[in-house]
C-alpha positions as CSV (number, residue, x, y, z in Angstrom):
1,X,0.0,0.0,-0.1
2,X,1.3,3.5,-1.0
3,X,2.7,4.9,2.4
4,X,0.5,8.3,2.1
5,X,-2.4,6.2,1.8
6,X,-1.7,4.2,4.6
7,X,-0.9,7.4,6.8
8,X,-4.3,8.6,5.5
9,X,-6.4,5.2,6.4
10,X,-4.6,5.1,9.4
11,X,-5.9,8.8,10.5
12,X,-9.6,8.2,9.1
13,X,-9.5,4.6,11.6
14,X,-8.6,6.9,14.6
15,X,-11.1,9.2,13.8
16,X,-13.6,6.7,13.7
17,X,-12.7,4.8,16.6
18,X,-13.0,8.3,18.9
19,X,-16.2,8.5,17.3
20,X,-17.2,4.5,18.3
21,X,-15.9,5.3,21.8
22,X,-17.7,8.4,22.2
23,X,-21.0,6.8,21.3
24,X,-20.4,3.5,23.8
25,X,-19.7,6.2,26.7
26,X,-22.8,7.7,25.6
27,X,-24.4,4.4,25.8
28,X,-25.4,4.1,22.3
29,X,-24.3,0.7,21.8
30,X,-25.7,0.2,18.3
31,X,-23.9,3.6,16.9
32,X,-20.8,2.1,18.5
33,X,-20.9,-1.4,16.6
34,X,-21.9,0.3,13.2
35,X,-18.9,2.7,13.1
36,X,-16.5,-0.6,14.8
37,X,-18.0,-3.0,11.5
38,X,-17.1,-0.2,9.1
39,X,-13.6,0.2,10.6
40,X,-13.2,-3.6,10.1
41,X,-14.7,-3.4,6.6
42,X,-11.9,-0.7,6.1
43,X,-9.2,-2.6,7.8
44,X,-9.8,-6.3,8.9
45,X,-6.8,-6.0,11.2
46,X,-7.6,-3.2,13.3
47,X,-7.7,-3.5,17.0
48,X,-10.0,-1.2,18.6
49,X,-13.1,-2.5,17.6
50,X,-11.8,-5.6,19.8
51,X,-11.4,-3.1,22.6
52,X,-14.4,-1.8,22.4
53,X,-16.4,-5.4,22.3
54,X,-14.4,-6.3,25.3
55,X,-15.6,-3.2,27.1
56,X,-19.2,-4.1,26.2
57,X,-18.6,-7.8,27.4
58,X,-17.2,-6.9,30.5
59,X,-20.1,-4.2,31.2
60,X,-22.7,-6.8,31.0
61,X,-21.2,-10.1,32.5
62,X,-20.6,-11.9,29.0
63,X,-17.4,-13.3,30.4
64,X,-16.4,-16.0,27.7
65,X,-17.4,-13.1,25.2
66,X,-15.1,-10.8,27.2
67,X,-11.7,-13.4,27.0
68,X,-12.4,-13.9,23.5
69,X,-12.4,-10.5,22.3
70,X,-9.5,-9.5,24.7
71,X,-7.6,-12.0,23.5
72,X,-8.1,-10.7,20.2
73,X,-6.4,-7.2,21.0
74,X,-3.1,-9.2,22.3
75,X,-2.6,-10.9,18.7
76,X,0.6,-9.7,17.9
77,X,1.3,-7.9,14.2
78,X,4.6,-6.9,13.3
79,X,4.1,-3.1,13.3
80,X,3.2,-3.7,17.1
81,X,6.5,-5.6,18.3
82,X,8.7,-3.0,20.0
83,X,6.4,0.0,20.2
84,X,3.0,-1.5,21.7
85,X,-0.2,-1.4,19.9
86,X,-2.1,1.3,18.6
87,X,-5.7,0.8,19.2
88,X,-7.2,4.3,18.3
89,X,-8.0,4.4,22.2
90,X,-5.5,4.7,25.1
91,X,-5.1,1.2,26.3
92,X,-2.0,-0.9,27.3
93,X,-1.2,-4.4,27.4
94,X,-1.4,-4.2,31.0
95,X,-5.2,-3.0,31.0
96,X,-5.9,-5.7,28.6
97,X,-4.1,-8.3,31.2
98,X,-6.6,-6.9,33.8
99,X,-9.8,-7.4,31.7
100,X,-8.8,-11.1,31.0
101,X,-8.0,-11.1,34.7
102,X,-11.4,-10.1,35.6
103,X,-13.5,-11.9,33.2
104,X,-11.4,-15.3,33.8
105,X,-12.0,-15.1,37.6
106,X,-15.9,-14.5,36.8
107,X,-16.6,-16.8,34.2
108,X,-14.7,-19.7,36.7
109,X,-16.9,-18.7,39.4
110,X,-20.2,-19.0,37.4
111,X,-18.8,-22.7,36.2
112,X,-18.4,-23.7,39.6
113,X,-21.9,-22.8,40.8
114,X,-23.4,-24.5,37.7
115,X,-22.8,-27.3,35.2
116,X,-19.6,-26.4,34.0
117,X,-18.5,-26.3,30.1
118,X,-15.0,-27.5,30.1
119,X,-14.3,-25.7,26.5
120,X,-14.9,-22.3,28.7
121,X,-12.8,-23.8,32.1
122,X,-9.9,-24.3,29.5
123,X,-10.2,-20.6,28.2
124,X,-10.6,-19.2,31.5
125,X,-7.0,-21.0,32.6
126,X,-5.5,-20.0,29.1
127,X,-6.4,-16.4,29.6
128,X,-5.7,-16.6,33.6
129,X,-1.9,-17.7,32.1
130,X,-1.7,-15.0,29.5
131,X,-2.8,-12.3,32.4
132,X,-0.1,-13.4,34.8
133,X,2.2,-13.8,31.9
134,X,1.8,-10.2,30.8
135,X,1.9,-8.8,34.5
136,X,5.1,-10.7,34.9
137,X,4.0,-13.4,37.4
138,X,5.8,-16.1,35.7
139,X,5.3,-18.5,38.4
140,X,1.8,-18.1,38.5
141,X,1.3,-17.9,34.6
142,X,3.1,-21.4,34.4
143,X,0.8,-23.0,36.6
144,X,-2.1,-22.2,34.6
145,X,-0.6,-23.1,31.5
146,X,0.4,-26.3,32.5
147,X,-3.3,-26.7,33.6
148,X,-4.5,-25.8,30.2
149,X,-2.3,-28.4,28.8
150,X,-3.8,-31.2,30.5
151,X,-6.9,-30.3,29.0
152,X,-6.3,-33.0,25.8
153,X,-7.5,-33.1,22.3
154,X,-10.7,-31.3,22.7
155,X,-9.0,-28.3,23.5
156,X,-6.0,-28.3,20.9
157,X,-6.1,-25.0,19.6
158,X,-5.5,-23.8,23.1
159,X,-3.0,-26.6,24.1
160,X,-1.0,-25.9,21.3
161,X,-0.7,-22.0,21.6
162,X,-0.1,-22.6,25.2
163,X,2.7,-25.0,24.8
164,X,4.5,-22.0,22.9
165,X,4.0,-19.8,25.8
166,X,5.1,-22.4,28.0
167,X,8.7,-22.5,26.0
168,X,9.1,-18.4,25.7
169,X,8.1,-18.4,29.6
170,X,10.9,-20.8,30.7
171,X,13.3,-19.0,28.7
172,X,12.2,-15.7,30.5
173,X,12.5,-17.6,33.4
174,X,16.0,-18.4,32.5
175,X,15.2,-22.1,32.4
176,X,16.3,-23.3,28.5
177,X,16.2,-26.8,29.6
178,X,12.6,-26.8,30.5
179,X,12.1,-24.5,27.4
180,X,13.7,-27.5,25.1
181,X,10.6,-29.8,26.9
182,X,8.2,-28.0,25.1
183,X,9.8,-26.8,21.7
184,X,12.9,-28.1,20.2
185,X,13.8,-25.6,17.6
186,X,17.3,-27.6,17.1
187,X,15.6,-30.4,15.6
188,X,12.4,-28.5,14.2
189,X,11.4,-28.0,11.3
190,X,13.4,-30.3,9.3
191,X,15.1,-29.0,6.7
192,X,15.2,-30.6,3.0
193,X,15.4,-29.7,-0.2
194,X,13.5,-30.6,-3.3
195,X,16.7,-31.4,-5.4
196,X,17.3,-34.1,-3.3
197,X,13.7,-36.0,-2.7
198,X,12.4,-35.0,-6.5
199,X,15.0,-35.0,-8.5
200,X,17.2,-32.9,-10.9
201,X,14.2,-31.8,-12.6
202,X,12.6,-30.4,-9.4
203,X,12.3,-26.6,-11.0
204,X,10.7,-27.9,-13.8
205,X,8.1,-29.8,-11.3
206,X,7.6,-26.6,-9.0
207,X,6.8,-24.5,-12.3
208,X,4.0,-27.0,-13.0
209,X,3.0,-27.2,-9.4
210,X,2.8,-23.4,-9.5
211,X,0.6,-23.3,-12.4
212,X,-2.0,-26.0,-10.9
213,X,-2.3,-24.3,-7.5
214,X,-2.5,-20.5,-9.4
215,X,-5.3,-21.7,-11.5
216,X,-7.1,-23.8,-9.2
217,X,-10.5,-22.6,-8.0
218,X,-10.1,-23.5,-4.5
219,X,-7.5,-20.6,-4.2
220,X,-9.4,-17.6,-2.4
221,X,-8.4,-14.9,-0.1
222,X,-8.2,-15.5,3.5
223,X,-9.0,-12.6,6.1
224,X,-7.1,-12.8,9.4
225,X,-6.3,-10.0,11.8
226,X,-2.5,-10.9,12.2
227,X,-2.0,-11.3,8.4
228,X,-2.2,-9.6,5.0
229,X,-2.6,-10.4,1.3
230,X,-3.1,-14.2,2.1
231,X,-4.9,-16.6,-0.1
232,X,-5.3,-20.2,0.7
233,X,-6.1,-23.2,-1.2
234,X,-7.5,-26.0,0.8
235,X,-7.9,-29.9,0.0
236,X,-6.0,-29.6,-3.0
237,X,-5.8,-33.6,-3.3
238,X,-9.4,-34.0,-2.9
239,X,-11.7,-34.2,-5.9
240,X,-10.1,-33.5,-9.5
241,X,-6.6,-32.0,-9.4
242,X,-3.5,-32.2,-11.7
243,X,-0.5,-34.7,-12.0
244,X,1.9,-32.2,-10.2
245,X,-0.2,-32.4,-7.2
246,X,-0.6,-35.9,-7.2
247,X,2.8,-36.6,-7.7
248,X,3.6,-34.2,-4.2
249,X,1.1,-36.1,-2.4
250,X,3.4,-39.4,-3.2
251,X,6.8,-37.1,-2.3
252,X,5.1,-36.1,0.9
253,X,4.4,-39.8,1.8
254,X,7.7,-40.8,1.3
255,X,9.4,-38.0,3.3
256,X,6.9,-38.7,6.0
257,X,7.9,-42.5,6.0
258,X,11.6,-41.5,6.4
259,X,11.1,-39.0,9.3
260,X,8.6,-40.7,11.0
261,X,11.1,-42.0,13.6
262,X,11.9,-38.1,14.3
263,X,8.6,-37.4,15.2
264,X,7.9,-40.6,17.1
265,X,10.9,-39.2,19.5
266,X,9.2,-35.9,19.7
267,X,5.9,-37.4,20.7
268,X,7.2,-38.7,23.7
269,X,6.6,-35.7,25.8
270,X,2.6,-35.6,24.7
271,X,1.4,-38.8,24.3
272,X,-0.9,-38.4,27.5
273,X,-4.2,-37.3,26.0
274,X,-2.7,-33.8,24.7
275,X,-1.1,-35.1,22.0
276,X,-1.4,-38.5,20.3
277,X,1.9,-40.5,19.1
278,X,2.0,-40.9,15.5
279,X,-0.9,-41.9,14.2
280,X,-0.8,-45.6,12.5
281,X,-4.1,-44.2,10.5
282,X,-4.2,-40.8,8.8
283,X,-4.3,-39.1,5.6
284,X,-2.1,-36.6,4.1
285,X,-4.1,-33.5,3.2
286,X,-2.4,-30.9,0.6
287,X,-3.1,-27.3,1.0
288,X,-1.5,-24.0,-0.5
289,X,-0.7,-20.8,0.9
290,X,-0.1,-17.8,-1.6
291,X,1.2,-14.2,-0.7
292,X,0.9,-11.9,-4.2
293,X,2.7,-9.1,-3.5
294,X,3.5,-7.5,-0.2
295,X,2.1,-9.5,2.7
296,X,2.8,-11.8,5.8
297,X,1.6,-14.8,7.6
298,X,1.0,-14.3,11.2
299,X,1.9,-16.7,14.0
300,X,-0.5,-19.9,14.0
301,X,-0.5,-23.2,15.0
302,X,-2.4,-26.4,13.0
303,X,-4.8,-27.6,15.4
304,X,-6.6,-30.4,13.2
305,X,-3.7,-32.4,12.3
306,X,-0.4,-34.1,13.6
307,X,2.6,-32.5,11.7
308,X,2.7,-30.1,9.0
309,X,5.1,-29.9,6.0
310,X,6.0,-27.0,3.3
311,X,7.4,-26.9,0.0
312,X,8.5,-23.6,-1.3
313,X,7.5,-23.2,-5.0
314,X,7.9,-19.5,-5.4
315,X,9.8,-17.3,-3.5
316,X,10.2,-13.2,-4.1
317,X,13.6,-12.6,-3.1
318,X,15.7,-15.9,-4.6
319,X,18.7,-14.6,-2.8
320,X,17.8,-16.1,0.3
321,X,19.4,-19.2,2.2
322,X,17.7,-22.8,2.6
323,X,19.4,-23.3,6.0
324,X,18.3,-22.1,9.6
325,X,19.7,-19.1,11.3
326,X,18.5,-18.7,15.0
327,X,17.1,-15.4,15.7
328,X,17.1,-13.6,19.2
329,X,19.0,-15.4,21.5
330,X,21.3,-18.3,20.7
331,X,20.2,-21.9,21.3
332,X,22.6,-23.9,23.3
333,X,23.9,-26.5,20.4
334,X,22.2,-25.4,17.6
335,X,23.7,-25.5,14.2
336,X,23.3,-21.9,12.5
337,X,25.0,-22.6,8.7
338,X,23.5,-19.7,7.3
339,X,23.3,-16.7,9.1
340,X,21.2,-13.8,7.7
341,X,23.1,-10.9,6.2
342,X,22.2,-7.0,6.6
343,X,20.6,-7.2,3.5
344,X,16.7,-7.1,3.0
345,X,15.2,-10.5,2.8
346,X,12.0,-11.5,2.0
347,X,9.4,-14.5,2.5
348,X,11.5,-15.9,5.7
349,X,9.6,-17.8,7.9
350,X,9.4,-17.9,11.8
351,X,8.9,-20.6,14.4
352,X,8.6,-20.6,18.2
353,X,7.4,-16.7,17.7
354,X,3.9,-17.2,19.3
355,X,0.7,-15.2,18.6
356,X,1.1,-13.3,21.9
357,X,4.6,-12.5,21.0
358,X,4.3,-8.1,21.5
359,X,2.1,-8.6,24.9
360,X,4.5,-10.8,26.5
361,X,7.5,-8.7,25.6
362,X,9.3,-11.4,23.9
363,X,13.0,-12.1,25.2
364,X,13.0,-15.7,23.8
365,X,14.7,-17.5,21.1
366,X,13.2,-18.2,17.9
367,X,14.0,-20.2,14.5
368,X,14.2,-18.4,11.3
369,X,14.3,-20.0,7.8
370,X,15.3,-17.7,4.7
371,X,13.7,-20.1,1.9
372,X,14.4,-20.6,-1.8
373,X,12.4,-22.4,-4.4
374,X,12.8,-25.6,-3.3
375,X,12.9,-25.6,0.4
376,X,11.2,-28.4,2.0
377,X,10.3,-28.2,5.9
378,X,8.4,-30.5,8.4
379,X,7.5,-29.8,11.7
380,X,4.8,-31.1,14.8
381,X,1.5,-29.3,13.9
382,X,1.6,-27.0,17.4
383,X,4.7,-25.3,16.7
384,X,4.1,-21.7,16.2
385,X,5.0,-20.4,12.8
386,X,4.9,-17.6,10.7
387,X,6.4,-15.1,8.0
388,X,8.1,-12.0,8.3
389,X,6.0,-9.2,6.0
390,X,7.9,-8.9,2.6
391,X,8.0,-5.8,0.5
392,X,8.4,-7.8,-2.7
393,X,5.9,-7.8,-5.6
394,X,5.9,-11.1,-6.5
395,X,4.2,-14.2,-5.5
396,X,5.3,-16.2,-2.5
397,X,4.0,-19.7,-2.7
398,X,4.1,-23.0,-0.7
399,X,2.2,-26.0,-1.2
400,X,2.0,-28.2,2.2
401,X,0.6,-31.1,3.7
402,X,-0.9,-31.7,6.9
403,X,-1.1,-35.4,8.4
404,X,-4.4,-35.9,9.8
405,X,-5.1,-38.8,12.0
406,X,-7.9,-40.9,11.1
407,X,-9.5,-41.6,14.5
408,X,-12.2,-44.3,15.2
409,X,-15.5,-43.2,15.7
410,X,-16.8,-43.2,19.8
């Protein structure tokens, strides 16, 4: 987006948020809601509407709604990291943590008084942990987070995010060995290259794969408040699909068989109820993520599968390396084979940065990889990952796979 247009849009949104706040303060809830809807229509990443939604939910005692809205406020964006967020309102991370604390306590009290909803209970535990984490009470945060990790498969999305928060917390507390129990960034992601897996014709194969994906009717714009200019094609290997996608399905299946022992060792920590061992019965489901021009994908986990893999088909800046560099504090014993240079890079992907990174203050190691066409990465589904903002005007395309367990019907 042109810098002048971006600045003007930010001014319009701030003015609209001020109007919405005045309407809310004056009791005109419908007018405030209309203005917030208009703001989100202009910019789906805007934070201010979620601030007002949190305040309104707290005012009427809708505790679960307040928690969901406040957690939306806290989701990190690249523009917030290092400077705090600009919601168009006078709000701090500490104030949002206080809202989480209040709503979580009230929700747990109400659940204790009647038939409890396990999902809401886990939401309250998670929110209490986040509040304490932001407030710097790491021991209390750890206690809440560890309760969440025992919630099991029904709460896998929250459990997955909590594992990343525990990794960060233990580093902040000076416990690197405890942090490694949650995320082993020396081992994952596993980095491969298509030339070694597909063969010398891999560039021609990537061209064919690009053509099949870019022309697929399944490729659609996807809006997410932490991401910009993101397009997704789901279930590429279902219904009708081309020969390149069919070949890639076989390639991924072979890679999976080869590296299965590594994932089985990783699963040892999570074979209770929260994350099952490598699923004997599973299916490989292909997807594609495409950023056309400038854009990025925010930190996220995959909660509906066991592990994830990506093959980079197009990368805007092809000067990047295909080996890992470690961002932030060094991980003891990690092999750093391709340190990032000072020159601008595009389409880098990071692992271990959780979705509340800015709110909790960072201070923990993440793994950063600068891919090239043909880079292939594999990692457990609960490892948080996302891309850095890119200013390149080319297309960044990955075709990936989820390993989805086929669970027997209850």
